C-alpha atoms as a printed R data frame, in Angstrom:
   type eleno elety resid chain resno        x        y        z
1  ATOM     1    CA   UNK     A     1 -179.869 -173.109  -92.616
2  ATOM     2    CA   UNK     A     2 -183.617 -172.736  -94.036
3  ATOM     3    CA   UNK     A     3 -185.610 -170.374  -92.960
4  ATOM     4    CA   UNK     A     4 -189.156 -171.192  -91.979
5  ATOM     5    CA   UNK     A     5 -191.973 -168.426  -92.209
6  ATOM     6    CA   UNK     A     6 -195.040 -168.661  -89.919
7  ATOM     7    CA   UNK     A     7 -197.987 -166.591  -90.724
8  ATOM     8    CA   UNK     A     8 -201.348 -166.268  -88.882
9  ATOM     9    CA   UNK     A     9 -204.549 -164.557  -88.362
10 ATOM    10    CA   UNK     A    10 -206.327 -164.616  -85.077
11 ATOM    11    CA   UNK     A    11 -209.097 -162.890  -83.882
12 ATOM    12    CA   UNK     A    12 -209.569 -164.273  -80.591
13 ATOM    13    CA   UNK     A    13 -206.704 -165.297  -80.172
14 ATOM    14    CA   UNK     A    14 -206.399 -169.189  -80.371
15 ATOM    15    CA   UNK     A    15 -204.625 -169.491  -83.577
16 ATOM    16    CA   UNK     A    16 -201.917 -167.232  -82.815
17 ATOM    17    CA   UNK     A    17 -201.717 -169.208  -79.917
18 ATOM    18    CA   UNK     A    18 -201.297 -172.044  -81.933
19 ATOM    19    CA   UNK     A    19 -198.993 -169.845  -84.532
20 ATOM    20    CA   UNK     A    20 -196.453 -169.482  -81.226
21 ATOM    21    CA   UNK     A    21 -195.834 -172.818  -80.610
22 ATOM    22    CA   UNK     A    22 -195.333 -173.954  -84.119
23 ATOM    23    CA   UNK     A    23 -192.636 -171.194  -83.623
24 ATOM    24    CA   UNK     A    24 -191.111 -171.964  -80.199
25 ATOM    25    CA   UNK     A    25 -190.633 -175.465  -81.326
26 ATOM    26    CA   UNK     A    26 -189.403 -174.424  -85.070
27 ATOM    27    CA   UNK     A    27 -186.917 -172.014  -83.547
28 ATOM    28    CA   UNK     A    28 -184.693 -175.510  -81.888
29 ATOM    29    CA   UNK     A    29 -184.235 -176.733  -85.944
30 ATOM    30    CA   UNK     A    30 -184.261 -173.820  -88.337
31 ATOM    31    CA   UNK     A    31 -183.887 -169.887  -88.051
32 ATOM    32    CA   UNK     A    32 -187.804 -168.796  -88.012
33 ATOM    33    CA   UNK     A    33 -189.851 -165.885  -88.576
34 ATOM    34    CA   UNK     A    34 -193.072 -165.435  -87.323
35 ATOM    35    CA   UNK     A    35 -195.600 -162.107  -88.834
36 ATOM    36    CA   UNK     A    36 -199.729 -161.422  -88.999
37 ATOM    37    CA   UNK     A    37 -201.062 -161.902  -92.017
38 ATOM    38    CA   UNK     A    38 -201.747 -158.473  -92.366
39 ATOM    39    CA   UNK     A    39 -197.514 -157.888  -92.052
40 ATOM    40    CA   UNK     A    40 -196.209 -160.318  -94.226
41 ATOM    41    CA   UNK     A    41 -195.136 -159.096  -97.142
42 ATOM    42    CA   UNK     A    42 -194.344 -160.225 -100.659
43 ATOM    43    CA   UNK     A    43 -190.628 -160.534  -99.769
44 ATOM    44    CA   UNK     A    44 -190.945 -162.670  -96.943
45 ATOM    45    CA   UNK     A    45 -193.003 -165.286  -99.024
46 ATOM    46    CA   UNK     A    46 -189.741 -165.340 -101.265
47 ATOM    47    CA   UNK     A    47 -187.226 -165.221  -98.569
48 ATOM    48    CA   UNK     A    48 -188.295 -168.431  -96.943
49 ATOM    49    CA   UNK     A    49 -187.781 -171.938  -98.010
50 ATOM    50    CA   UNK     A    50 -191.251 -173.043  -95.979
51 ATOM    51    CA   UNK     A    51 -194.370 -171.918  -94.867
52 ATOM    52    CA   UNK     A    52 -196.943 -172.846  -91.783
53 ATOM    53    CA   UNK     A    53 -200.212 -170.392  -92.460
54 ATOM    54    CA   UNK     A    54 -202.700 -171.028  -89.185
55 ATOM    55    CA   UNK     A    55 -206.062 -169.115  -89.439
56 ATOM    56    CA   UNK     A    56 -209.228 -170.090  -87.719
57 ATOM    57    CA   UNK     A    57 -211.839 -171.848  -90.204
58 ATOM    58    CA   UNK     A    58 -215.083 -169.783  -90.849
59 ATOM    59    CA   UNK     A    59 -218.085 -171.680  -93.004
60 ATOM    60    CA   UNK     A    60 -215.275 -174.453  -94.054
61 ATOM    61    CA   UNK     A    61 -212.837 -171.732  -95.837
62 ATOM    62    CA   UNK     A    62 -210.241 -169.751  -94.357
63 ATOM    63    CA   UNK     A    63 -210.421 -166.400  -92.482
64 ATOM    64    CA   UNK     A    64 -207.635 -163.592  -93.273
């Protein structure tokens, strides 16, 4: 089964909620790992078959 890694950064909780919703939906179809940007390690990225990155936009750039 394919493995999906969802990495998020959130200060106010909005991006966290969006990442959690994506993870809940993805878990119905594939193995899914949800991690904060601070806790994601290179081995997490290397071990995944697909990624979703979720972070707020600040002045036209992603935070985190």
